[in-house]
C-alpha positions as MATLAB code, in Angstrom:
seq = 'MRDLAARRSERELDALLGAAREELGSLVPALGSARSSGQLSRVQQQGRIYELVLSVFERLAQEQWTILILEDLHWADRSTLGLLSFLIRNLREPAFRLIATLRSDEVDRRHPVYGFLAEAGRSDRVARVEVLRFDRGETLELLSGILGVDPPAALADDVYRRSGGNAFFAEELVAAKAGPRDLPATLREVLLTRVGRLPDPAQRLLQMMAAAGRSVSGKRLADVARVPEDRLAAALRDAIEQHVLVVEAGDQGEDRYLF';
ca = [
       0.554  -12.482   -9.858;
       1.051   -9.491  -12.161;
       4.586  -10.692  -12.744;
       3.263  -14.105  -13.775;
       0.887  -12.476  -16.250;
       3.761  -10.507  -17.779;
       6.180  -13.436  -17.989;
       3.898  -16.245  -19.155;
       2.168  -16.857  -22.456;
      -1.595  -17.330  -22.579;
      -1.148  -21.081  -22.893;
       1.256  -21.189  -19.934;
      -1.128  -19.126  -17.793;
      -3.973  -21.479  -18.608;
      -1.845  -24.465  -17.634;
      -0.629  -22.860  -14.432;
      -3.851  -21.258  -13.203;
      -6.422  -23.600  -14.695;
      -9.980  -22.910  -13.625;
      -8.693  -20.370  -11.117;
      -7.697  -17.876  -13.802;
     -11.028  -16.098  -14.171;
     -11.706  -15.910  -10.436;
      -8.213  -14.649   -9.654;
      -8.876  -11.994  -12.277;
     -11.059  -10.310   -9.655;
      -7.842   -9.645   -7.683;
      -5.424   -9.179  -10.587;
      -7.079   -7.937  -13.798;
      -3.911   -8.676  -15.771;
      -4.716  -12.378  -15.439;
      -7.891  -12.010  -17.482;
     -11.548  -11.086  -17.184;
     -12.959  -11.594  -13.702;
     -15.701  -14.052  -12.961;
     -18.136  -13.597  -10.094;
     -18.247  -16.226   -7.359;
     -22.023  -16.229   -7.500;
     -23.948  -16.198   -4.260;
     -21.040  -17.069   -1.998;
     -20.769  -15.115    1.249;
     -17.753  -12.898    1.869;
     -16.172  -15.563    4.107;
     -16.797  -18.260    1.495;
     -15.343  -16.071   -1.255;
     -12.246  -15.395    0.836;
     -11.837  -19.088    1.583;
     -12.119  -19.914   -2.113;
      -9.509  -17.282   -3.021;
      -7.165  -18.825   -0.446;
      -7.640  -22.245   -2.046;
      -7.020  -20.853   -5.524;
      -3.806  -19.075   -4.482;
      -2.660  -22.263   -2.747;
      -3.171  -24.270   -5.935;
      -1.164  -21.730   -7.980;
       1.793  -21.916   -5.581;
       1.645  -25.705   -5.564;
       1.817  -25.860   -9.360;
       4.664  -23.313   -9.433;
       6.619  -25.405   -6.932;
       6.038  -28.520   -9.020;
       7.689  -26.732  -11.962;
      10.723  -25.394  -10.068;
      11.936  -24.210   -6.700;
       9.685  -21.280   -5.708;
      10.388  -18.731   -2.995;
       7.787  -16.132   -2.041;
       9.309  -13.138   -0.222;
       7.091  -10.664    1.616;
       8.802   -7.601    3.064;
       7.474   -5.246    5.760;
       4.920   -7.677    7.161;
       4.146   -5.109    9.881;
       2.103   -3.280    7.196;
      -0.005   -6.338    6.289;
      -3.781   -6.225    6.669;
      -5.834   -8.985    8.307;
      -6.808  -10.722    5.059;
      -3.147  -10.974    4.026;
      -2.280  -12.472    7.402;
      -5.209  -14.861    7.030;
      -3.853  -16.025    3.669;
      -0.373  -16.532    5.119;
      -1.772  -18.572    8.011;
      -3.685  -20.687    5.513;
      -0.555  -21.276    3.403;
       1.506  -22.225    6.457;
      -1.083  -24.832    7.451;
      -1.756  -26.279    4.011;
       1.150  -25.820    1.590;
       3.059  -29.099    1.532;
       5.180  -28.840   -1.598;
       8.818  -29.388   -0.525;
      10.090  -27.047   -3.276;
       8.214  -24.008   -1.913;
       9.540  -21.566    0.680;
       7.909  -18.514    2.209;
      10.100  -15.771    3.702;
       8.569  -12.776    5.483;
      10.435   -9.866    7.069;
       9.189   -7.345    9.586;
      10.415   -4.676   11.967;
       9.622   -6.112   15.378;
       9.711   -2.648   16.942;
       6.603   -1.778   14.885;
       4.578   -4.639   16.409;
       2.999   -4.384   19.859;
       0.294   -6.491   21.519;
      -2.462   -4.530   19.770;
      -1.044   -5.081   16.285;
      -2.717   -7.764   14.090;
       0.703   -9.223   13.281;
       1.289   -9.972   16.985;
      -1.390  -12.657   17.033;
      -0.250  -14.008   13.673;
       3.328  -14.411   14.954;
       2.117  -16.175   18.091;
       0.069  -18.611   16.008;
       2.822  -19.192   13.443;
       5.345  -19.754   16.216;
       3.417  -22.812   17.384;
       3.965  -24.533   14.026;
       6.985  -26.788   13.623;
       7.022  -25.728    9.966;
       7.988  -22.138   10.841;
      11.408  -20.855   11.889;
      11.769  -17.342   13.286;
      15.128  -15.609   12.958;
      15.956  -12.547   15.047;
      18.362  -10.266   13.162;
      20.735   -8.788   15.721;
      22.718   -5.584   15.490;
      26.038   -5.861   13.679;
      29.259   -6.149   15.632;
      32.268   -4.084   14.554;
      33.512   -6.708   12.094;
      30.111   -6.997   10.408;
      29.803   -3.220   10.258;
      33.221   -3.115    8.574;
      32.009   -5.665    5.983;
      28.918   -3.522    5.331;
      30.992   -0.377    4.809;
      33.401   -2.241    2.516;
      30.449   -3.394    0.426;
      29.053    0.138    0.188;
      32.362    1.860   -0.589;
      33.926   -0.870   -2.720;
      37.118   -0.664   -0.651;
      38.021   -1.172    2.991;
      37.135    2.027    4.871;
      39.711    3.934    6.905;
      39.854    2.663   10.485;
      38.746    6.036   11.862;
      35.635    6.038    9.660;
      34.741    2.450   10.603;
      35.143    3.231   14.307;
      33.056    6.405   14.061;
      30.220    4.784   12.107;
      30.122    1.751   14.406;
      30.112    3.944   17.516;
      27.347    6.195   16.207;
      25.182    3.502   14.624;
      25.472    0.976   17.429;
      25.512   -1.754   14.800;
      22.237   -0.631   13.204;
      22.734   -1.344    9.482;
      20.324    1.364    8.281;
      21.967    4.013   10.455;
      25.435    2.959    9.312;
      24.444    3.109    5.641;
      22.875    6.549    5.994;
      25.851    7.961    7.905;
      28.228    6.818    5.157;
      25.965    7.942    2.313;
      25.609   11.424    3.807;
      29.351   11.680    4.578;
      28.231   12.971    7.950;
      30.793   14.620   10.150;
      31.143   13.721   13.852;
      28.461   16.244   14.867;
      26.191   15.938   11.830;
      23.069   13.820   11.537;
      21.665   13.044    8.069;
      18.136   14.350    7.502;
      16.856   10.806    6.889;
      17.999    9.654   10.319;
      16.811   12.825   12.017;
      13.311   12.289   10.598;
      13.208    8.620   11.611;
      14.323    9.354   15.157;
      12.136   12.410   15.716;
       9.052   10.664   14.300;
       9.449    7.861   16.823;
      10.015   10.309   19.687;
       7.121   12.496   18.508;
       4.652    9.679   19.222;
       5.437    9.822   22.924;
       3.570   11.838   25.556;
       5.152   15.132   26.613;
       6.565   13.828   29.944;
       8.425   11.053   28.117;
       9.796   13.521   25.551;
      11.081   15.833   28.305;
      12.744   12.854   29.983;
      14.468   11.888   26.725;
      15.808   15.438   26.335;
      17.435   15.141   29.763;
      18.831   11.713   28.929;
      20.312   12.990   25.662;
      22.593   15.271   27.680;
      23.967   12.216   29.485;
      24.982   10.374   26.320;
      23.983    6.894   25.180;
      22.945    5.580   28.594;
      22.196    6.695   32.140;
      21.574    4.877   35.416;
      18.100    4.839   36.904;
      19.365    6.499   40.091;
      21.082    9.332   38.227;
      17.971    9.840   36.104;
      15.767   10.030   39.192;
      18.146   12.568   40.800;
      18.177   14.814   37.731;
      14.540   14.494   36.656;
      13.172   15.541   40.073;
       9.714   14.109   39.364;
       7.660   11.706   41.500;
       8.693    8.082   41.142;
       5.380    7.010   39.613;
       5.576    9.708   36.887;
       9.194    8.814   36.124;
       8.261    5.134   35.836;
       5.334    5.968   33.525;
       7.526    8.095   31.227;
      10.195    5.391   31.059;
       7.578    2.736   30.344;
       6.163    4.786   27.449;
       9.630    5.204   25.916;
      10.466    1.505   26.303;
       7.157    0.375   24.792;
       7.794    2.605   21.758;
      11.276    1.058   21.411;
      13.038    4.376   21.957;
      14.766    3.113   25.119;
      15.927   -0.268   26.390;
      16.809   -1.169   29.965;
      19.831   -3.259   30.874;
      21.603   -4.251   34.072;
      24.772   -2.232   34.697;
      28.081   -3.477   36.096;
      26.905   -2.747   39.637;
      23.540   -4.462   39.118;
      21.676   -1.160   38.711;
      19.231   -0.478   35.917;
      20.657    1.523   33.021;
      18.528    3.091   30.303;
      19.956    3.223   26.785;
      18.722    4.828   23.574;
];
């Protein structure tokens, strides 16, 4: 909305926003002086704001193709999610698209976005795209884009092995020119912050697993940890729920735990 105010003349803003301009000024002062909604209740005021925003997007889409991009939806508050739900249900202009990105590992069952995603997923107007880790070829393309030239094969292999196809990790490893045993400070902080949220038993378990490498079988972990089965299961569950570990079936059908 601020961008609209900066890009449009007064006459264009009047045409685009119409009667909504003064009321939307309560959210975005750059649009003009705010007007009170009178004696409306908070719920009524919120509903009216939703309607006003809807009308602005509809008029924008009637002018030209309009794409609204919202990044880091896992940081959205409930009123933002309410507005998005309203737009999904009511915005019918074919020249309008809404794209939202989020880190799924930041969203658990207690997070407000969890319910929003469940609701949005029931709409045939919404498509959800899971972004998978890069394979080696895609990692090579990423490194070529960063460096401007094809990277040496040894560098590509090392970055792919260490990043596991995680684009952020790969980018940081290249940017820091990290050696085989170095870890850039940015990655160290990200990883340790995630681990630091875990209870002490889970952190001790992760320290043992780190000595084993990228993955370890459940049986080997139980042999080394030497803790009761219920405590081991609780520590593993905590680490999996915080997206520090994943569990996969090994070649012999046994559970393997991977960072």
